N, C-alpha and C positions, 0 to 999 in steps of 0.2 A: 590543571586548567587555570584560566584567567582569574584574577582576583577582583575584577570589576563587576562581578555578578550582582552585588548589593546595590549598585548604582544603575542597574539596567532594568528597563521595563520589559524588554524582549531579549530573549537569548536563544540561540540556535547552535547546536553542535551537529556536524554531519561528516560522514566518511563515505566517499564514493567507492563502489565495488572495486576491490583489488588494490586500493590505495594504501600506502604505508603511513599516511598522515591524515589528520582530520582538520576541519576548519571550524573555528568558533567565532560566531557573530554576536555582537551586542548592540543594542539600541536603547537610548535613553528616552525614546518617545514611543507612543503606541503605533502599531502597524497601520498602514493604509488599507482601507477597505475598497476593493475593486467591485464596481457594479456589474462589470462584464469582463470576460477574458480578452475581449478586443482592446481593453485598456492596457494590455501588456506591451503594446508597440512602443519601443524605445525605452522601456522600464528596465531597471536592474534591481536585484535584491533577492530575498528568499521568499518563494511563493508557496502558500499553503491553501489548498482548496478542499472543501468537503465533498462528500458523495453527491449531495445536491445543495446548492447555496440556499440560505434562509437568513432571516434577520438575526437569529441566534447563532448561526454557523456561516458566517460570510467567507468569501474569498479574500485573503489578506496578503499583503506584501510587507515583509520586514525589511526596512532600509537601514542597514547597520551604520552606526557611528564608528565602529572599530571592528577589525577582523584580524585573526591570527591563525597561522598554521602551526600545528603541533605534531611532532613525530610521535607515532604511537609505539608504546611498549608492547610488542606483540609476543609476550611470553605465552607459553602453551595455555590454551583455554581450559576451562573446567571440563571435567569428564562426567560420565553418568548422564547422558542426554536421553536415555530411553524412557519412554512413558511407562510408568509402573502399572497404572490401571485407568480405565475409562469410567467416569462417574455415570450414574443412571441418566437416561434421557430426560431433560426437564419437560414439564407439561407444556410450557409455552412454545418450546421448540417442536414438540410433537404436534401441537395444533398447527403451527406455521407450516411444518413439513406437509401435513395433510392438505392444506390449502394450495401450497405450491405444487405438490405432486399432481393434484387434480387438474390444475391449470395447464400443466404441460401434457398430461395424459389425454386430455380432451381436445388438444390441438390449439388452444388459445395462444400458447407460446411454444417456441422451439426449445427454449431453455430458460430457466430462472436461477438466480443465485440467492441462496438463503444464508443470511448472516446470523450469528449468535454472539452473545456476550456473557461473560462470567466475572463475578467480582471476587477479589481476594484481598486480604489485609496486607498492607505494606507499611514500613516505617523507614522513610527516606528523608534525610536532610540533604542540603546541597551537595555535600561530598558524596553521599550515597547515590544521588542521581548521576553524578559524574562517573562513579564506579560502575553503575549500571550501563551507561553508554559505552565505556571502555570494554567491559566484559562482552557486550554485544558485538563490538568490533572484532574482538579476539575469536569469539565463537563462530561468527559468520563473516569470514573475510571476503566472500564474493557477493555479499548483500549491500544494498544501500542502507546505512544505519543513520538514524536521525533522532535527536532529542530536541524538541522545540517547546518553548514556553512563552506565551503572550497573554495579555489580559483578555483578548477576544476568543482565543482558542482553548485556553488552559494548557496543561502540560501533557505531552504525548511522547512516547517512545515508539519508533517504528523500525522494523527490520524487513526489507522488501527485496525479493528477487526479480520484481517486475518493472522494467523500464516502460515509461509511458512515452517519453520523447527525449532524445539526446541529439545535440548537434550545434553547429555554429555556421554562420554564413548561409550557404544554400545546400549544405550537406547534412542530412538528418537520418535518424534511425529510430525505429520503434519495434515492438514485438507483440506477438500473440502468445499468451501463456495461459494454458488451461490443462485440466486433467491432473490428477494427483494419485500417487501410490507410494508406499514405503520404499526407501532406498534399496531394500533387499528384493523388491519385486523385479521380475524379469520380463513379463509380457504385459503390454498395455491392453486393457479391456476395450471392447467395442464401444462402451459408454464413454470412456475417456477420449477415445479417438474421435467420436462424433462431436463431443463437446469442444475439443480443440479445433476441429474443422469449421465449426460454426463461428468461433472467434476469429480464426484466420481469414475466413471469407469476408467477415465484416471489416476487419482492418484493411485488407487488400482493396475492397470496393471503396472504402472511405479515402484511402490514399490516392486512388485513381482520380478523385475530384480535385486534388491539390498538386499532383505531380505527374509528369509525362515520363519520367525516368525512375523506375522502381524495380528493384530486384529482391528476391526472398530466398532464405535458406531454412530448410527444415520441412516438417517438424522433426525435432530430435529430443532425446531425453536431456534434461538439465537438472543437475543436483540443486536442492534447496534445503540445506541442513540435513535433517534425518529423513527428508522426503525428496521426491523428484516430480518434475512436471514435464509436459510436452511444450516445446517452444519453437516458434518460427520467428526469425529475425528479418525485418524489412529495412533495406537501405534505399533512400530516395532523395531527390533534389526538390527544394522548395525555397522560395524567397522568405526571409525571416518575417517580413511584413504580414505574412499569412499565419503566423504562429498561433495567435489567439483564435482565429477561425478554425484552424485544424484541431486545437485542443477542445473547442466546443463540439466539434463533430465527432471526436474520438471518445471523449469522456462523458459518462462512464461507459467503458467498453463492455461488451457482453461477458467478459471474464469476471466482472463484478456486478453486472446487472442482469442482462438476459436479452432475448430476442423474441418478439419485436421490441426494440430497445426502449423507445419512448413509452410505450404502454407497459413494458416491464418495470421501468422506474416508478411509474404511478402505482402499479400493483404492489411493488415492494414497500413503498412508503405507506400504503394503506393497510397492508396485511401483516408485514413483518413485525414481530413482537418487540423489537428494539429499535431505537433511533440511532442510526449509524454515526451521525455527526461527522467526524473527520476520518473515520474508518472507511476504506475503499475510495477515499478521495485521492489526492496526489500532492506531492511537495518536492521542492528542490530549488537550487540556485538558477537564476536566469539573468543573462547579461548580453546586450547586443554585441559586445566585443569578445568576451571570454567564453560565451556559449551558454547553453541551457542544458540542465541535467535534471529531468523530472522523473520521479518514480511513484508508482501507485502505493498508497498507504495500506499495505496488506497486514502482515503479522504486527499487531500493535497493541498498545496499552495506554489508556487515558489515566493519568496519575493524579489523584487528589490527596495531597500531603496533609491537608488540614483534617480530612475525614479519616486519614490513614488507610486508604484503599486504592486499588487499581482495578480498572475494568478492562479485561482482556477481550480481544475481538478476533474473529475469524469467520470464514464462510466457505460454501461449496456449491458447485453447480448441481441443480436438480434436473434430471431428465426422466422420461417415462419409465426407464428401467432402474431408477434409483431406489435404494432401500433405506428405511429409516435408520436402523442401527449402524449400517455402513457409513452413511453420511454424517451421523453424529460422531462416530469414531474419527473420521477424517477431520472434522472441525476441531475436536479436542487435540488431535495430533498437531494441528497448525497452531493452536493456542499455546501448546507446550514450547514452541519456539521461543516465545517471550517469557512465559511463566517460569521456566527453569532459571532464567537470569535472575529473577527476584530472590530465589532461594539461595543464590550464591553471594549476594551482596548485603544481606540483612543479618 
């Protein structure tokens, strides 16, 4: 990795899905704060957005002073990725699940996404953080892997299978990703299929407001590490000037929030036991010429090196037929995607 880290206020390392190299961005100045996603028009840089913007968690744009591409050493990744055991359900998750489940069971919402966080000790210096990023790239070659650090966001590692928006010019792509089961599973449950159908319908109806040419493929199973999801991919035409407006209309999708979406976001912010911050937001490079590659911040960890701890994040969709123990197990399995990385670099 680059040696200019100690001269940088902001630093971003990212690897696009399937790529054999990564990009390392450095900036000697603080990131720009965007008051609205409409401010994206004509901008270039690395965009970082939270679940919902606030004074403490703003939408920011890192404008790099320097960038370099590095070929990745894709030696065989670590082994032993199976989850050994599931910890007991925490009381705060149990309470939140009860409130969320009641809200979907009585018809107030078609779906709600409940997030959870767990803390674990970490001991990472700069070299350790770089090793963590590289190990994530090896372990998850088909994920978007990002390690970003700014004074406004803190330091986050994210490995995400979910594209929010990808394209350049007038050709764009997005996806609906929902439903989860182990890689060994063979049949999708009715609950998972209903959950995916709700997200798919929302994305399709949103795109109809921005494009007259839209096609879709799926849903089909898509591998995500030791798990799999249902995925529908949408290809569409749109003028780039509408990028900010479309992002505002799509984010947060029902895959990370719920339906009815606006009311679901308010419900989550008032009832959920944790403050999501940048978990279930999105990030990625955007440029009017080179294109935009934005991914939802799913499997992630907020790293606090001074305190020697990392906060792991994951979530799952709650439907009327959801069961507490099953949902908690799914959340822990998702957290394991990132949690296992720390065990191999410390």
